[in-house]
C-alpha positions in Angstrom: -23.3 -6.3 15.0 -20.0 -4.5 15.6 -18.5 -3.2 12.2 -15.3 -5.2 12.8 -16.8 -8.7 12.7 -18.7 -7.7 9.5 -15.4 -6.6 7.9 -13.8 -9.9 8.9 -16.8 -11.9 7.4 -16.5 -9.9 4.2 -12.8 -10.8 3.6 -13.3 -14.3 2.2 -16.0 -13.3 -0.4 -14.0 -10.3 -1.5 -10.8 -12.4 -1.9 -12.9 -15.0 -3.8 -14.3 -12.3 -6.1 -10.8 -10.9 -6.6 -9.5 -14.3 -7.5 -12.2 -14.7 -10.2 -11.3 -11.3 -11.7 -7.5 -11.8 -11.7 -8.0 -15.3 -13.3 -10.5 -14.1 -15.9 -9.4 -10.7 -17.0 -6.1 -11.7 -18.6 -7.9 -14.3 -20.6 -10.5 -11.8 -21.8 -7.7 -9.7 -23.3 -7.0 -12.5 -25.8 -3.6 -13.5 -24.4 -2.7 -17.1 -25.5 -1.1 -18.3 -22.3 0.5 -21.3 -23.9 2.2 -19.1 -26.5 3.2 -16.7 -23.8 5.1 -19.5 -22.1 6.7 -20.7 -25.3 7.9 -17.2 -26.2 10.2 -17.3 -23.2 11.6 -20.7 -24.2 11.8 -21.1 -28.0 12.5 -18.8 -30.9 10.0 -20.3 -33.3 7.1 -18.0 -34.1 4.7 -21.0 -34.6 5.6 -23.9 -32.3 4.5 -27.4 -33.1 1.3 -28.7 -31.6 3.1 -31.4 -29.6 5.1 -28.7 -27.8 2.0 -26.7 -27.1 0.3 -29.7 -25.6 3.3 -30.5 -23.4 3.5 -27.0 -22.0 -0.3 -26.9 -21.5 -0.1 -30.1 -19.4 2.9 -28.9 -17.5 1.3 -25.6 -16.3 -2.3 -26.9 -16.1 -3.5 -24.8 -19.1 -5.5 -27.6 -20.7 -9.2 -28.1 -20.3 -12.0 -25.6 -19.8 -11.5 -22.2 -18.1 -13.7 -23.2 -15.2 -11.6 -26.3 -14.7 -8.4 -24.3 -14.9 -9.7 -21.9 -12.3 -10.8 -24.6 -9.9 -7.4 -26.3 -10.2 -5.6 -23.0 -9.6 -7.9 -22.0 -6.6 -7.6 -25.3 -4.8 -3.8 -25.3 -5.3 -3.6 -21.7 -4.0 -5.6 -22.6 -0.9 -2.9 -25.2 -0.2 -0.2 -22.5 -0.6 0.8 -23.6 -4.1 0.6 -20.6 -6.4 2.2 -22.4 -9.3 5.4 -21.9 -11.3 6.5 -18.8 -13.0 6.1 -19.0 -16.8 9.5 -17.2 -17.1 11.8 -18.6 -14.4 9.9 -21.9 -13.7 10.4 -21.2 -10.0 7.7 -21.3 -7.3 5.6 -18.1 -7.4 4.8 -18.2 -3.7 8.5 -17.8 -2.8 9.0 -14.9 -5.1 5.8 -13.1 -3.9 6.8 -13.8 -0.2 10.2 -12.2 -0.7 8.8 -9.2 -2.5 6.1 -8.7 0.2 8.9 -8.5 2.9 10.6 -5.8 0.9 7.4 -3.8 0.2 6.3 -4.3 3.8 9.5 -2.8 5.1 9.1 0.2 2.8 5.4 0.7 3.8 6.1 0.5 7.6 8.9 3.0 7.4 7.0 5.3 5.1 3.9 5.2 7.3 5.9 5.8 10.5 7.6 8.8 8.9 4.3 10.1 7.6 2.6 9.7 11.0 5.4 11.4 12.9 6.2 14.2 10.5 2.6 14.8 9.3 1.0 14.6 12.7 3.5 16.9 14.4 3.3 19.4 11.6 -0.5 19.4 11.8 -0.5 20.0 15.5 2.1 22.8 15.4 0.2 24.5 12.6 -3.0 24.4 14.6 -1.5 26.3 17.5 -1.9 29.6 15.7 -4.3 29.2 12.8 -3.5 31.7 10.1 0.0 32.4 11.4 3.2 32.2 9.4 3.9 28.6 10.4 0.4 27.5 9.6 0.5 29.2 6.2 3.9 27.6 5.4 2.9 24.1 6.5 -0.4 24.4 4.6 1.5 25.4 1.4 3.9 22.5 1.9 1.0 20.2 2.4 -0.7 21.3 -0.8 2.5 20.7 -2.7 3.0 17.3 -1.1 -0.5 16.1 -1.9 -0.3 17.4 -5.5 3.1 16.0 -6.6 2.8 12.4 -7.8 5.4 9.8 -7.1 6.6 9.5 -10.7 7.6 13.2 -10.5 8.9 13.3 -7.0 11.1 10.2 -7.3 13.2 11.5 -10.2 13.5 14.9 -8.6 14.8 13.4 -5.3 17.1 11.1 -7.2 18.5 14.1 -9.2 19.0 16.3 -6.1 20.4 13.8 -3.6 22.0 11.1 -5.8 23.3 13.0 -8.8 23.9 16.6 -7.7 24.8 16.1 -4.0 26.0 12.5 -4.3 25.1 11.7 -0.7 22.7 8.9 -1.4 22.5 5.9 -3.9 20.2 6.4 -6.8 19.1 2.8 -7.3 19.6 -0.6 -5.8 18.7 -2.5 -2.7 21.2 -3.0 0.0 22.0 -1.0 3.1 20.0 1.5 5.0 21.1 4.3 2.7 19.1 2.7 -0.2 15.9 3.1 1.9 16.1 6.9 2.3 14.9 8.1 -1.1 12.2 5.5 -1.6 10.8 6.0 1.9 10.8 9.8 1.4 9.0 9.4 -1.9 6.3 7.1 -0.4 5.9 9.1 2.8 5.4 12.5 1.2 1.7 12.2 0.1 0.4 10.5 3.3 2.5 13.0 5.5 1.0 16.0 3.7 -2.5 14.6 3.9 -2.1 13.6 7.6 -0.8 17.1 8.4 -3.9 18.7 6.8 -6.3 16.4 8.6 -4.6 16.6 12.0 -4.4 20.4 11.7 -8.2 20.7 10.9 -9.1 18.2 13.7 -6.8 19.9 16.2 -8.3 23.3 15.5 -11.8 21.9 16.0 -10.8 20.1 19.2 -9.2 23.3 20.7 -12.5 25.1 20.3 -14.4 22.5 22.3 -15.7 23.4 25.8 -13.7 20.8 27.7 -10.4 22.2 26.3 -11.4 25.7 27.4 -12.2 24.2 30.8 -8.7 22.6 30.9 -7.1 25.9 30.1 -9.2 27.7 32.8 -8.0 25.1 35.4 -4.4 26.3 34.7 -3.1 23.5 32.5 -0.1 24.7 30.4 -0.8 25.4 26.7 1.6 22.6 25.7 -0.1 20.0 27.9 -3.5 21.1 26.6 -2.3 20.9 23.0 -0.6 17.5 23.2 -2.6 15.6 25.8 -6.1 16.7 24.9 -6.3 18.2 21.4 -3.6 16.3 19.6 -4.6 12.9 21.0 -8.2 13.2 20.0 -7.3 14.6 16.6 -4.8 11.8 15.9 -7.3 9.1 16.9 -9.9 10.4 14.4 -7.3 10.3 11.6 -6.3 6.7 12.3 -9.5 5.6 10.6 -7.8 6.7 7.3 -4.6 4.7 7.9 -6.0 1.8 5.8 -6.5 4.3 2.9 -2.9 5.4 3.3 -1.7 1.8 3.0 -3.7 1.3 -0.1 -2.2 4.5 -1.6 1.3 3.2 -0.7 0.6 -0.1 -2.6 -0.2 1.9 -5.7 2.7 4.3 -5.3 5.1 1.4 -4.6 4.9 0.2 -8.3 6.4 3.5 -9.5 8.8 3.9 -6.6 10.2 0.3 -6.8 10.6 0.5 -10.6 12.3 3.9 -10.5 14.7 3.0 -7.6 15.2 -0.7 -8.7 13.8 -2.2 -5.5 12.8 -5.9 -5.6 9.4 -5.4 -4.0 5.8 -6.4 -4.9 5.3 -3.5 -7.2 8.4 -4.2 -9.2 7.5 -7.9 -9.3 4.0 -7.1 -10.6 5.4 -4.7 -13.2 7.9 -7.2 -14.5 5.3 -10.0 -14.6 2.9 -7.9 -16.6 5.6 -7.0 -19.2 6.6 -10.7 -19.4 3.0 -11.9 -19.5 3.9 -14.2 -16.6 0.3 -15.0 -15.7 0.8 -17.0 -12.4 3.0 -14.2 -11.1 0.5 -11.5 -12.1 -2.3 -13.4 -10.5 -0.5 -14.0 -7.2 0.9 -10.5 -6.9 -2.5 -8.9 -7.6 -4.2 -11.1 -5.1 -1.5 -10.2 -2.5 -2.2 -6.5 -3.1 -5.9 -7.0 -2.5 -5.3 -9.1 0.6 -2.9 -6.5 2.0 -5.4 -3.7 1.4 -8.1 -5.6 3.2 -5.9 -6.5 6.1 -4.7 -2.9 6.4 -8.3 -1.7 6.7 -9.0 -4.2 9.5 -5.8 -3.3 11.3 -6.6 0.4 11.1 -10.0 -0.4 12.8 -8.3 -2.5 15.5 -5.9 0.3 16.2 -8.7 2.8 16.4 -10.6 0.6 18.8 -7.4 0.2 21.0 -6.8 4.0 21.2 -10.5 5.1 21.4 -12.4 2.7 23.7 -15.6 4.7 23.1 -15.9 3.2 19.6 -16.4 -0.2 21.1 -19.7 0.7 22.6 -22.7 -0.2 20.5 -25.0 2.6 19.6 -27.9 3.0 21.9 -31.6 3.3 20.9 -32.5 6.6 19.5 
């Protein structure tokens, strides 16, 4: 069977297993969900039993853990992710709005990483060991090594505080996107540059490239039409991994820059012990990671038709 159908068939069981984990793990930590709700509403340290019973019935927190999970799962399949413990608003609407924000950041960051990292890798491969190659390699090592929680404050200090050309925090116009996108794009761009550079050097040494040169094709055409295209296609298989990395980095970036995305939503929900929001946001992260991997395979199939062919007998 083709790997893609197998991946698609694996999505429902993985999401089901993730739903069990995100429902079970908070309860294993000893959090009293009813008390967590009441702490956001009343000042009393020990609320009366009648109030606890009323809140448990309102949020479906009564009965066995298995019954609560089944009630929550069947409601989630209908698109009802419950109400926030803190705001008492629908969780689905909050998660949907946050996903749009994080999705915009991810698309812009991946686009910048692909263009900048891919181009840098190809140019570095033109003359391996040359000055440009050494400079880009050093920049790539720095880009891969510096984490988001270090890079974000540095960019904020340089461009928002010292230069004053970009806003430090907030979510509004296009200028608010620049620093978060740069922060998120740095690691995948540096990694893509290293991978494309290594693949391009390997492709340039293959016989068909030497044949193309012998036929009189210009160096630029050989580089971009043959070597760079094949190198980029092989790197596309890692684009799903880049999306997963962006999901992890978005928590730091969105908190630092005050962006109302999925990472910030999850961070605030954990601090507030807002269990329905934590569960929905975590499941959304898992679903996006799975879909990103499948989308990366589809893109690779579209750009490299040879991967569609089943392996022949050996």
